[in-house]
Backbone as CSV, one residue per row, in Angstrom:
resi,resn,N_x,N_y,N_z,CA_x,CA_y,CA_z,C_x,C_y,C_z
1,MET,117.983,274.484,171.241,117.466,274.845,169.914,117.277,276.354,169.843
2,PRO,117.870,277.055,168.853,117.761,278.507,168.779,116.326,278.944,168.508
3,LEU,115.980,280.119,169.031,114.657,280.658,168.783,114.572,281.175,167.346
4,SER,113.356,281.120,166.796,113.143,281.613,165.434,112.450,282.973,165.485
5,PHE,112.831,283.846,164.561,112.297,285.201,164.496,111.694,285.473,163.130
6,CYS,110.689,286.362,163.084,110.234,286.981,161.848,110.233,288.486,162.065
7,ILE,110.529,289.234,161.010,110.603,290.689,161.091,109.608,291.288,160.094
8,VAL,108.737,292.185,160.582,107.763,292.849,159.717,107.970,294.356,159.844
9,ASP,108.478,294.966,158.793,108.795,296.399,158.818,108.851,296.900,157.380
10,ASP,108.245,298.056,157.113,108.233,298.554,155.731,109.552,299.205,155.324
11,ASP,110.489,299.323,156.255,111.807,299.892,155.977,112.808,298.755,155.742
12,ALA,113.262,298.607,154.487,114.172,297.506,154.145,115.467,297.586,154.937
13,ALA,115.977,298.802,155.159,117.222,298.972,155.913,117.045,298.505,157.355
14,ALA,115.892,298.800,157.936,115.615,298.371,159.310,115.535,296.850,159.390
15,ARG,114.893,296.237,158.391,114.799,294.771,158.386,116.194,294.137,158.335
16,ARG,117.037,294.660,157.448,118.393,294.108,157.330,119.182,294.302,158.618
17,MET,119.074,295.479,159.217,119.817,295.764,160.441,119.377,294.832,161.575
18,LEU,118.068,294.660,161.729,117.553,293.786,162.785,117.992,292.337,162.555
19,GLN,117.940,291.892,161.312,118.364,290.521,161.015,119.835,290.323,161.359
20,HIS,120.676,291.294,160.995,122.108,291.184,161.300,122.342,291.143,162.817
21,ILE,121.627,291.998,163.556,121.801,292.027,165.017,121.416,290.686,165.629
22,ILE,120.269,290.148,165.206,119.786,288.871,165.752,120.770,287.741,165.470
23,GLU,121.192,287.638,164.221,122.025,286.499,163.831,123.481,286.670,164.264
24,ASP,124.011,287.897,164.188,125.405,288.115,164.592,125.583,287.985,166.101
25,SER,124.522,288.277,166.861,124.616,288.200,168.323,124.265,286.818,168.855
26,GLY,123.907,285.897,167.958,123.558,284.545,168.398,122.237,284.477,169.137
27,LEU,121.343,285.442,168.888,120.055,285.466,169.579,119.081,284.440,169.010
28,GLY,119.276,284.071,167.758,118.378,283.113,167.129,118.535,283.157,165.617
29,GLU,117.543,282.620,164.923,117.566,282.575,163.462,116.356,283.320,162.908
30,VAL,116.558,284.099,161.858,115.465,284.828,161.216,114.854,283.935,160.139
31,ALA,113.596,283.537,160.360,112.915,282.633,159.423,112.406,283.360,158.193
32,GLY,112.186,284.678,158.307,111.697,285.428,157.162,111.392,286.858,157.530
33,THR,111.243,287.711,156.521,110.904,289.115,156.736,109.774,289.507,155.792
34,ALA,109.046,290.563,156.159,107.957,291.081,155.326,107.915,292.587,155.449
35,GLU,107.396,293.248,154.401,107.417,294.708,154.379,106.059,295.345,154.665
36,CYS,105.032,294.538,154.893,103.722,295.112,155.223,102.944,294.121,156.090
37,GLY,101.857,294.620,156.681,101.096,293.806,157.619,100.495,292.560,157.016
38,GLN,99.899,292.672,155.828,99.247,291.513,155.213,100.262,290.441,154.830
39,ASP,101.401,290.868,154.265,102.460,289.897,153.960,102.998,289.291,155.245
40,GLY,103.058,290.116,156.296,103.537,289.629,157.586,102.640,288.547,158.153
41,VAL,101.334,288.724,158.020,100.383,287.714,158.504,100.629,286.384,157.804
42,ARG,100.755,286.432,156.476,100.983,285.191,155.719,102.306,284.543,156.119
43,LEU,103.344,285.350,156.262,104.658,284.819,156.634,104.629,284.169,158.004
44,ILE,104.049,284.854,158.980,104.067,284.373,160.366,103.209,283.125,160.530
45,LEU,102.047,283.089,159.879,101.209,281.891,159.953,101.891,280.712,159.271
46,SER,102.720,281.004,158.278,103.447,279.935,157.585,104.633,279.435,158.402
47,GLU,105.401,280.357,158.988,106.641,279.994,159.666,106.466,279.674,161.145
48,CYS,105.411,280.203,161.783,105.166,279.995,163.221,106.417,280.300,164.062
49,PRO,106.964,281.513,163.970,108.192,281.831,164.711,107.931,281.952,166.207
50,ASP,109.003,281.839,166.986,108.875,282.042,168.430,108.636,283.512,168.738
51,ILE,109.357,284.396,168.037,109.313,285.833,168.321,109.142,286.608,167.020
52,VAL,108.296,287.657,167.066,108.068,288.522,165.907,108.434,289.954,166.286
53,LEU,109.247,290.591,165.447,109.516,292.023,165.572,108.578,292.735,164.606
54,MET,107.697,293.575,165.136,106.614,294.150,164.340,106.670,295.678,164.364
55,ASP,106.752,296.287,163.189,106.726,297.745,163.088,105.324,298.245,163.440
56,LEU,105.254,299.369,164.136,103.950,299.904,164.521,103.222,300.526,163.331
57,LEU,103.927,301.346,162.558,103.292,302.057,161.456,103.698,301.453,160.120
58,MET,102.710,300.937,159.384,102.946,300.369,158.060,101.859,300.858,157.119
59,PRO,102.110,300.843,155.803,101.161,301.463,154.859,99.800,300.797,154.791
60,ASP,99.707,299.475,154.911,98.414,298.807,154.725,97.625,298.675,156.026
61,GLN,98.285,298.274,157.099,97.627,298.160,158.396,98.706,298.287,159.461
62,ASP,98.342,298.870,160.610,99.383,299.083,161.604,99.719,297.783,162.339
63,GLY,100.804,297.832,163.096,101.290,296.628,163.766,100.313,296.060,164.768
64,ILE,99.557,296.931,165.433,98.583,296.456,166.425,97.478,295.662,165.739
65,GLU,96.964,296.190,164.627,95.933,295.466,163.864,96.467,294.126,163.375
66,THR,97.722,294.117,162.951,98.333,292.883,162.447,98.453,291.846,163.557
67,ILE,98.868,292.273,164.746,98.999,291.350,165.884,97.633,290.780,166.268
68,ILE,96.629,291.633,166.336,95.289,291.174,166.701,94.776,290.161,165.678
69,SER,95.018,290.425,164.388,94.613,289.487,163.335,95.309,288.143,163.499
70,LEU,96.600,288.173,163.797,97.366,286.930,163.973,96.853,286.137,165.171
71,GLN,96.619,286.818,166.278,96.150,286.123,167.476,94.775,285.508,167.265
72,ALA,93.937,286.189,166.485,92.601,285.653,166.186,92.677,284.380,165.360
73,GLN,93.795,284.203,164.651,93.986,283.016,163.815,94.858,281.956,164.500
74,GLY,95.033,282.097,165.806,95.716,281.059,166.572,97.210,281.227,166.726
75,CYS,97.757,282.368,166.312,99.206,282.580,166.425,99.604,282.736,167.888
76,ARG,100.671,282.039,168.299,101.135,282.089,169.690,102.538,282.674,169.816
77,SER,102.997,283.341,168.794,104.328,283.957,168.836,104.356,285.072,169.880
78,LYS,105.567,285.403,170.365,105.775,286.557,171.229,106.087,287.759,170.340
79,PHE,105.550,288.927,170.684,105.701,290.102,169.837,106.506,291.201,170.515
80,VAL,107.398,291.809,169.724,108.142,292.992,170.143,107.815,294.092,169.144
81,MET,107.348,295.244,169.633,106.941,296.336,168.753,108.112,297.266,168.474
82,ILE,108.210,297.696,167.209,109.251,298.643,166.794,108.556,299.947,166.422
83,SER,108.960,301.062,167.030,108.271,302.315,166.737,109.105,303.525,167.124
84,GLN,108.896,304.614,166.398,109.483,305.887,166.795,108.449,306.766,167.485
85,ILE,107.234,306.257,167.598,106.153,306.978,168.284,106.190,306.626,169.769
86,GLU,106.092,307.619,170.614,106.112,307.397,172.056,104.830,307.904,172.707
87,ASN,103.750,308.024,171.911,102.456,308.430,172.434,101.963,307.395,173.455
88,SER,101.620,307.849,174.646,101.276,306.918,175.724,100.042,306.082,175.407
89,ASP,99.048,306.680,174.721,97.840,305.924,174.367,98.174,304.801,173.389
90,MET,99.017,305.125,172.390,99.409,304.130,171.401,100.235,303.018,172.042
91,VAL,101.128,303.408,172.938,101.939,302.407,173.644,101.046,301.499,174.482
92,GLY,100.058,302.107,175.146,99.122,301.316,175.948,98.344,300.330,175.104
93,ARG,97.875,300.785,173.919,97.160,299.891,172.994,98.048,298.731,172.580
94,ALA,99.311,299.029,172.317,100.243,297.985,171.879,100.424,296.928,172.962
95,TYR,100.599,297.361,174.207,100.785,296.389,175.286,99.508,295.585,175.534
96,ARG,98.357,296.232,175.384,97.094,295.497,175.552,96.909,294.461,174.454
97,SER,97.495,294.704,173.290,97.383,293.731,172.193,98.257,292.507,172.432
98,GLY,99.174,292.592,173.398,99.948,291.410,173.772,101.433,291.473,173.481
99,ILE,101.990,292.681,173.257,103.424,292.735,172.985,104.219,292.539,174.274
100,GLU,105.485,292.132,174.129,106.363,291.906,175.271,107.163,293.175,175.617
101,PHE,107.731,293.821,174.602,108.576,294.996,174.798,108.464,295.927,173.606
102,PHE,108.989,297.141,173.770,109.119,298.121,172.694,110.584,298.280,172.319
103,ILE,110.859,298.445,171.037,112.183,298.872,170.561,111.979,300.194,169.841
104,ARG,112.730,301.209,170.247,112.543,302.534,169.653,113.364,302.691,168.372
105,LYS,112.806,303.481,167.456,113.544,303.893,166.259,114.091,305.294,166.485
106,PRO,115.245,305.641,165.910,116.110,304.806,165.063,116.720,303.653,165.845
107,ILE,116.928,302.537,165.142,117.368,301.302,165.771,118.780,301.440,166.334
108,ASN,118.903,301.000,167.581,120.194,301.018,168.268,120.580,299.585,168.608
109,LYS,121.743,299.154,168.159,122.181,297.761,168.334,122.166,297.334,169.800
110,ILE,122.658,298.173,170.677,122.741,297.817,172.101,121.344,297.627,172.687
111,GLU,120.424,298.548,172.322,119.053,298.437,172.840,118.377,297.172,172.312
112,VAL,118.527,296.897,171.015,117.904,295.705,170.426,118.409,294.448,171.116
113,GLU,119.711,294.341,171.300,120.286,293.165,171.963,119.752,293.027,173.383
114,ALA,119.709,294.146,174.119,119.244,294.106,175.508,117.794,293.642,175.591
115,VAL,116.936,294.199,174.705,115.517,293.832,174.715,115.334,292.366,174.333
116,LEU,116.021,291.934,173.275,115.816,290.563,172.809,116.413,289.529,173.755
117,TYR,117.466,289.889,174.475,117.983,288.983,175.504,116.933,288.786,176.603
118,LYS,116.232,289.872,176.940,115.172,289.769,177.951,114.024,288.895,177.451
119,VAL,113.651,289.084,176.175,112.567,288.273,175.602,112.971,286.800,175.577
120,ASN,114.201,286.523,175.153,114.700,285.141,175.139,114.677,284.540,176.532
121,GLU,115.105,285.333,177.494,115.165,284.857,178.881,113.767,284.541,179.400
122,ARG,112.824,285.452,179.105,111.443,285.235,179.553,110.846,283.994,178.884
123,TYR,111.135,283.823,177.609,110.635,282.662,176.869,111.157,281.370,177.497
124,ALA,112.459,281.351,177.794,113.077,280.153,178.389,112.528,279.872,179.780
125,ILE,112.327,280.925,180.586,111.798,280.750,181.945,110.383,280.184,181.905
126,ASN,109.539,280.729,181.024,108.158,280.236,180.921,108.121,278.762,180.518
127,ARG,108.987,278.392,179.588,109.039,276.991,179.162,109.508,276.101,180.315
128,TYR,110.507,276.588,181.070,111.040,275.822,182.207,109.979,275.660,183.297
129,LEU,109.222,276.736,183.576,108.171,276.667,184.592,107.070,275.691,184.188
130,ASP,106.733,275.674,182.911,105.718,274.723,182.434,106.180,273.281,182.654
131,GLU,107.470,273.031,182.394,108.013,271.691,182.606,107.998,271.315,184.088
132,ILE,108.324,272.270,184.958,108.314,272.012,186.402,106.901,271.697,186.876
133,LYS,105.919,272.501,186.444,104.525,272.261,186.842,104.071,270.868,186.424
134,SER,104.435,270.476,185.220,104.052,269.158,184.730,104.688,268.057,185.570
135,SER,105.973,268.216,185.893,106.688,267.209,186.683,106.122,267.121,188.101
136,LEU,105.840,268.282,188.723,105.284,268.291,190.083,103.913,267.637,190.123
137,GLY,103.127,267.878,189.071,101.809,267.264,189.014,101.893,265.745,188.963
138,LYS,102.852,265.238,188.185,103.034,263.789,188.092,103.511,263.206,189.418
139,LEU,104.455,263.901,190.087,104.980,263.427,191.371,103.891,263.403,192.439
140,GLU,103.051,264.428,192.447,101.975,264.500,193.436,101.003,263.339,193.258
141,ARG,100.676,263.031,192.021,99.744,261.928,191.780,100.362,260.591,192.187
142,LEU,101.664,260.437,191.947,102.341,259.199,192.351,102.421,259.088,193.866
143,GLN,102.741,260.205,194.552,102.920,260.203,196.006,101.641,259.843,196.738
144,PHE,100.522,260.376,196.267,99.253,260.159,196.963,98.410,259.058,196.317
145,GLY,99.009,258.367,195.363,98.305,257.258,194.735,97.097,257.680,193.931
146,LEU,97.119,258.889,193.455,95.991,259.373,192.660,96.074,258.805,191.246
147,PRO,94.930,258.606,190.615,94.969,258.100,189.230,95.637,259.109,188.314
148,GLN,96.348,258.586,187.328,97.002,259.459,186.360,95.948,260.199,185.541
149,VAL,96.152,261.473,185.416,95.224,262.281,184.635,95.440,261.998,183.152
150,GLN,94.379,261.641,182.504,94.470,261.382,181.069,94.584,262.701,180.313
151,ILE,95.542,262.775,179.425,95.693,263.973,178.615,94.507,264.048,177.652
152,SER,93.815,265.177,177.695,92.634,265.305,176.847,93.024,265.251,175.365
153,LYS,92.163,264.625,174.613,92.415,264.518,173.182,92.293,265.885,172.534
154,ARG,93.105,266.097,171.528,93.038,267.356,170.812,91.762,267.416,169.978
155,SER,91.224,268.611,169.851,90.037,268.781,169.016,90.443,268.720,167.547
156,VAL,89.443,268.572,166.679,89.712,268.546,165.241,90.406,269.833,164.822
157,ARG,89.910,270.970,165.318,90.521,272.262,164.975,91.984,272.313,165.406
158,GLU,92.287,271.817,166.602,93.665,271.852,167.107,94.600,270.989,166.263
159,ILE,94.065,269.946,165.647,94.884,269.081,164.789,95.037,269.685,163.395
160,ILE,93.934,270.183,162.839,93.923,270.626,161.442,94.554,272.003,161.265
161,GLN,94.279,272.927,162.179,94.733,274.308,161.980,96.249,274.443,161.826
162,PRO,97.078,273.757,162.641,98.533,273.874,162.432,98.981,273.362,161.061
163,ILE,98.293,272.348,160.539,98.636,271.824,159.211,98.370,272.890,158.153
164,LEU,97.210,273.536,158.261,96.864,274.593,157.308,97.811,275.780,157.466
165,MET,98.208,276.073,158.699,99.168,277.150,158.941,100.498,276.839,158.277
166,ASN,100.951,275.608,158.387,102.237,275.232,157.802,102.232,275.335,156.279
167,MET,101.057,275.184,155.687,100.964,275.309,154.236,100.636,276.732,153.789
168,GLY,100.496,277.653,154.761,100.271,279.051,154.433,98.895,279.351,153.900
169,MET,97.885,278.599,154.339,96.551,278.812,153.799,95.496,279.038,154.876
170,VAL,95.922,279.146,156.137,94.946,279.257,157.216,94.174,280.576,157.172
171,SER,94.749,281.610,156.541,94.049,282.893,156.464,93.008,282.922,155.342
172,GLU,92.986,281.903,154.501,91.997,281.829,153.412,90.631,281.436,153.972
173,SER,89.564,281.999,153.395,88.216,281.699,153.890,87.873,280.224,153.743
174,GLY,88.465,279.548,152.749,88.201,278.119,152.564,88.728,277.260,153.694
175,SER,89.641,277.786,154.495,90.163,277.012,155.634,89.066,276.718,156.649
176,ARG,88.150,277.663,156.797,87.012,277.432,157.701,86.178,276.257,157.207
177,ASP,85.973,276.188,155.877,85.206,275.077,155.303,85.936,273.755,155.515
178,ILE,87.254,273.770,155.356,88.044,272.546,155.531,87.903,272.025,156.958
179,ILE,88.030,272.932,157.932,87.912,272.520,159.337,86.503,272.003,159.623
180,THR,85.500,272.687,159.092,84.111,272.244,159.287,83.900,270.840,158.719
181,MET,84.395,270.591,157.513,84.213,269.279,156.889,84.955,268.185,157.650
182,MET,86.139,268.511,158.178,86.871,267.520,158.967,86.160,267.227,160.289
183,GLU,85.539,268.252,160.883,84.750,268.025,162.100,83.563,267.128,161.804
184,LEU,82.926,267.364,160.669,81.792,266.523,160.273,82.254,265.100,159.959
185,ALA,83.402,264.982,159.289,83.931,263.651,158.948,84.294,262.863,160.196
186,ALA,84.778,263.577,161.229,85.190,262.909,162.471,83.998,262.293,163.207
187,THR,82.815,262.865,163.003,81.617,262.335,163.669,80.797,261.438,162.751
188,HIS,81.300,261.203,161.538,80.591,260.360,160.574,80.524,258.926,161.098
189,SER,79.480,258.226,160.752,79.273,256.868,161.283,80.404,255.923,160.905
190,ASN,80.943,256.092,159.697,82.046,255.228,159.263,83.335,256.027,159.344
191,ARG,83.938,256.078,160.553,85.072,256.965,160.798,86.330,256.571,160.034
192,GLY,86.356,255.343,159.539,87.563,254.897,158.867,87.725,255.445,157.471
193,SER,86.677,255.993,156.894,86.784,256.501,155.528,86.140,257.880,155.433
194,LEU,86.595,258.648,154.466,86.058,259.996,154.257,84.784,259.912,153.425
195,PRO,83.731,260.614,153.823,82.509,260.623,153.008,82.787,261.203,151.620
196,PRO,81.971,260.910,150.630,82.149,261.491,149.293,82.145,263.015,149.347
197,LEU,82.852,263.633,148.393,82.969,265.095,148.389,81.595,265.771,148.381
198,LYS,80.704,265.296,147.533,79.391,265.930,147.419,78.668,265.918,148.754
199,GLU,78.783,264.786,149.447,78.127,264.670,150.751,78.768,265.622,151.762
200,LEU,80.091,265.740,151.725,80.785,266.664,152.632,80.355,268.105,152.383
201,TYR,80.297,268.491,151.099,79.860,269.851,150.751,78.448,270.105,151.278
202,GLN,77.581,269.136,151.075,76.182,269.310,151.492,76.062,269.412,153.007
203,MET,76.822,268.583,153.733,76.768,268.641,155.198,77.295,269.974,155.710
204,ALA,78.395,270.446,155.108,78.966,271.727,155.524,78.004,272.875,155.229
205,ALA,77.404,272.833,154.035,76.462,273.887,153.646,75.259,273.917,154.590
206,ALA,74.789,272.733,154.962,73.638,272.644,155.866,73.973,273.182,157.257
207,SER,75.257,273.095,157.630,75.652,273.610,158.944,75.744,275.138,158.938
208,TYR,75.865,275.730,157.741,75.918,277.189,157.620,74.538,277.795,157.370
209,LYS,73.752,277.122,156.522,72.470,277.662,156.068,71.339,276.692,156.437
210,THR,70.326,277.209,157.093,69.203,276.350,157.502,68.133,276.246,156.415
211,VAL,68.056,277.250,155.544,67.069,277.215,154.455,67.625,276.351,153.323
212,PRO,66.914,275.304,152.900,67.425,274.380,151.876,67.910,275.059,150.599
213,ALA,67.165,276.059,150.115,67.559,276.732,148.870,68.890,277.459,149.039
214,GLU,69.082,278.076,150.191,70.338,278.784,150.459,71.489,277.791,150.641
215,ALA,71.197,276.656,151.278,72.222,275.629,151.469,72.681,275.066,150.120
216,ALA,71.742,274.914,149.190,72.092,274.397,147.861,73.049,275.347,147.138
217,LYS,72.813,276.657,147.267,73.713,277.643,146.662,75.082,277.635,147.355
218,GLU,75.057,277.386,148.644,76.299,277.420,149.428,77.251,276.296,149.027
219,VAL,76.723,275.194,148.526,77.560,274.066,148.099,78.576,274.522,147.049
220,LYS,78.102,275.263,146.057,78.991,275.753,145.005,79.999,276.752,145.558
221,ALA,79.555,277.596,146.474,80.452,278.594,147.075,81.563,277.911,147.873
222,ILE,81.212,276.829,148.563,82.207,276.090,149.343,83.297,275.535,148.430
223,GLU,82.873,274.936,147.305,83.856,274.377,146.378,84.790,275.458,145.840
224,GLN,84.244,276.622,145.531,85.079,277.724,145.029,86.067,278.199,146.086
225,ARG,85.594,278.305,147.337,86.492,278.741,148.419,87.600,277.712,148.651
226,LEU,87.248,276.438,148.531,88.251,275.381,148.700,89.329,275.478,147.633
227,ARG,88.915,275.689,146.380,89.886,275.781,145.288,90.841,276.962,145.505
228,ARG,90.291,278.092,145.962,91.142,279.255,146.215,92.121,278.978,147.362
229,ALA,91.630,278.328,148.416,92.489,278.036,149.567,93.602,277.071,149.187
230,LEU,93.246,276.018,148.453,94.257,275.032,148.055,95.256,275.637,147.072
231,SER,94.777,276.526,146.199,95.678,277.204,145.270,96.680,278.064,146.027
232,ALA,96.193,278.723,147.090,97.090,279.545,147.911,98.130,278.674,148.608
233,GLY,97.699,277.510,149.111,98.638,276.599,149.763,99.673,276.055,148.798
234,LEU,99.226,275.680,147.604,100.154,275.166,146.584,101.166,276.239,146.185
235,THR,100.682,277.469,145.998,101.574,278.573,145.616,102.597,278.851,146.702
236,ASN,102.151,278.832,147.961,103.070,279.081,149.071,104.148,278.002,149.148
237,LEU,103.750,276.747,149.005,104.727,275.652,149.065,105.690,275.720,147.881
238,ALA,105.169,276.085,146.709,106.044,276.225,145.541,107.068,277.332,145.761
239,SER,106.651,278.414,146.391,107.575,279.521,146.691,108.649,279.073,147.677
240,ILE,108.241,278.301,148.672,109.208,277.775,149.643,110.210,276.862,148.942
241,GLY,109.687,276.003,148.028,110.552,275.076,147.314,111.558,275.778,146.429
242,LEU,111.164,276.899,145.841,112.094,277.666,145.007,113.220,278.254,145.839
243,THR,112.871,278.707,147.039,113.869,279.310,147.928,114.777,278.250,148.542
244,ASP,114.168,277.139,148.965,114.942,276.084,149.638,114.267,274.743,149.362
245,TYR,114.807,274.020,148.384,114.204,272.746,147.975,114.213,271.723,149.112
246,GLY,115.136,271.895,150.054,115.230,270.957,151.167,114.448,271.382,152.396
247,ASN,113.645,272.453,152.272,112.845,272.908,153.409,111.893,271.795,153.863
248,PRO,111.851,271.483,155.177,111.011,270.372,155.665,109.536,270.526,155.310
249,LYS,109.027,271.746,155.327,107.615,271.951,154.985,107.370,271.581,153.528
250,PHE,108.272,272.008,152.650,108.130,271.696,151.227,108.252,270.194,150.998
251,GLU,109.265,269.585,151.609,109.499,268.155,151.401,108.327,267.311,151.885
252,TYR,107.676,267.737,152.964,106.596,266.923,153.527,105.250,267.200,152.859
253,TYR,104.847,268.473,152.831,103.483,268.806,152.405,103.281,268.798,150.885
254,ALA,104.274,269.269,150.126,104.068,269.423,148.680,103.713,268.105,147.991
255,PRO,104.511,267.033,148.160,104.165,265.794,147.458,103.036,265.008,148.119
256,LEU,102.791,265.265,149.403,101.775,264.503,150.129,100.367,265.010,149.834
257,TYR,100.199,266.328,149.829,98.865,266.912,149.693,98.508,267.320,148.263
258,PHE,99.524,267.478,147.418,99.265,267.952,146.061,99.901,267.008,145.043
259,ASP,99.414,267.079,143.814,100.066,266.352,142.730,101.374,267.074,142.437
260,PHE,102.501,266.378,142.574,103.786,267.069,142.546,104.077,267.692,141.185
261,GLU,103.515,267.143,140.112,103.691,267.762,138.802,103.101,269.170,138.779
262,GLU,101.963,269.329,139.490,101.340,270.648,139.568,102.194,271.596,140.406
263,VAL,102.822,271.061,141.446,103.713,271.879,142.276,104.896,272.364,141.434
264,ARG,105.471,271.461,140.652,106.611,271.841,139.813,106.201,272.864,138.760
265,LEU,104.996,272.711,138.210,104.499,273.672,137.221,104.360,275.059,137.852
266,LYS,103.822,275.098,139.071,103.670,276.374,139.769,105.038,276.974,140.090
267,MET,106.014,276.157,140.430,107.370,276.651,140.691,107.949,277.315,139.447
268,ARG,107.729,276.687,138.299,108.234,277.268,137.052,107.545,278.600,136.750
269,GLU,106.236,278.647,136.993,105.491,279.886,136.742,105.998,281.019,137.631
270,ILE,106.222,280.710,138.912,106.719,281.738,139.839,108.100,282.209,139.395
271,GLU,108.929,281.247,138.990,110.289,281.569,138.558,110.278,282.472,137.328
272,GLN,109.298,282.260,136.448,109.200,283.031,135.206,108.327,284.276,135.355
273,GLY,107.770,284.464,136.570,106.955,285.643,136.835,105.645,285.679,136.080
274,ARG,105.011,284.522,135.899,103.731,284.486,135.172,102.742,283.581,135.901
275,ASP,101.483,283.693,135.496,100.426,282.856,136.067,99.521,282.402,134.933
276,SER,99.688,281.156,134.517,98.934,280.644,133.363,97.494,280.316,133.709
277,GLY,97.229,280.089,134.998,95.893,279.670,135.403,95.614,278.216,135.108
278,LYS,96.634,277.483,134.656,96.457,276.070,134.292,96.784,275.111,135.431
279,VAL,97.360,275.627,136.502,97.703,274.755,137.622,96.426,274.300,138.321
280,LYS,96.310,273.005,138.527,95.094,272.436,139.105,95.346,271.957,140.529
281,VAL,94.282,271.937,141.306,94.367,271.377,142.657,93.407,270.204,142.747
282,ASN,93.858,269.150,143.406,93.055,267.943,143.558,92.418,267.972,144.948
283,ILE,91.199,268.482,145.019,90.529,268.651,146.313,90.335,267.307,147.002
284,LYS,89.947,266.298,146.231,89.684,264.985,146.822,90.935,264.420,147.479
285,LYS,92.067,264.476,146.776,93.311,263.968,147.353,93.673,264.746,148.613
286,PHE,93.572,266.067,148.541,93.932,266.916,149.687,93.120,266.525,150.922
287,LEU,91.814,266.411,150.774,90.951,266.113,151.923,91.156,264.681,152.425
288,GLN,91.433,263.754,151.535,91.677,262.376,151.961,92.947,262.285,152.816
289,VAL,94.011,262.965,152.366,95.259,262.961,153.138,95.055,263.658,154.482
290,LEU,94.350,264.789,154.457,94.095,265.524,155.691,93.276,264.681,156.664
291,HIS,92.323,263.928,156.128,91.493,263.067,156.977,92.325,261.971,157.630
292,LEU,93.273,261.414,156.889,94.156,260.395,157.465,95.014,260.981,158.586
293,GLU,95.510,262.200,158.371,96.298,262.852,159.427,95.425,263.173,160.638
294,LEU,94.164,263.508,160.387,93.230,263.756,161.476,93.019,262.507,162.313
295,LEU,92.780,261.371,161.641,92.576,260.119,162.365,93.810,259.754,163.180
296,ASP,94.984,259.999,162.602,96.225,259.726,163.305,96.349,260.624,164.534
297,GLY,95.997,261.920,164.382,96.081,262.866,165.494,95.092,262.552,166.596
298,ILE,93.894,262.121,166.217,92.870,261.773,167.223,93.298,260.532,167.999
299,GLY,93.990,259.630,167.308,94.379,258.370,167.938,95.526,258.475,168.899
300,ARG,96.265,259.620,168.896,97.431,259.775,169.757,97.032,259.994,171.197
C-alpha cells in the first residue's frame, strides 16, 4: 500500500513541484496540500497522512509550532521540514519537535527523492520491526506455556478521537466536550443506551465546574461549542464530497452522522460561495451514532 503525503507550504510553486516529485517517482500519493499552518492542521487531522512535508516559515505560524500543535492533538504522522534557513538553533528546535529530515530550498529533485526514499525506508523498517516483536512475543508465550496476554481495551478517547479526526473537527473546542460526554456515557449505569442530552450536558458541566451556578452556565456553553464543532465537521465532509463524491470518508460519515439533506445543502452553499446560516446539525443523532460506535469499539 503506497504511503500518503500532505504538503504544507505557502509557496504554490513549491507545493506543485513536491507533489510532482512524490507522484512521478512512485514514492506515494499526495492526499492534500495547504498554504498555511492553520489550514495544514485541519488538513492533516482530516487526512491522517503517513508523511507530512512542512515548510518552516509561514505567514500565520511557523512549521515547528504547527508540528507541536498536531502532535498535541494526537497526530502520528512523520514530518520532513522544508527550509532555506540553516541556522543551527532553528534546525535543533525542528529536530526536537520530532522531524525526520530536512529538505533545503530551493527545492532540488534529486535531494527530495533521496530524503523521501530514506523516510519511506525508515517507515517500512519500523513497521516490520513492530511485526517481528509481536510475533516473537506470541512464540515465546507458546514455547513456555505462558498465558496469552490480553490486548488491553482501547480507551474512550482512543476510539472517539480518530472518528472526530476523520470528520475534520478534532481541533474544535467542542470535541473535548464530545469526548467527555462519551466517557461519561460509557460509565453510565445503563450502558446500552445514551442518556438524554440534557443529562449529558449537566454531567459534563459538573465535571468542569464544581460551583453549581457556574455549572448551570456551562451547560449552555457546551451546547454552543457542540453546534460549532458539528458545523465544522459537516462543512468539512461537504467539501470532501464536492471534491470526490466517492471518497470513503464522505460516503461513510456524511449520511451516518448527519442528515444528508443538510449535507447536500451545505455542498450547494460551498459550490455557490455563500453561507446562508440555515444549515442545521442534529446533535442528538450525532451523539447517538457516536455512542453506538463507541460500544462497538469497546466490545472489540
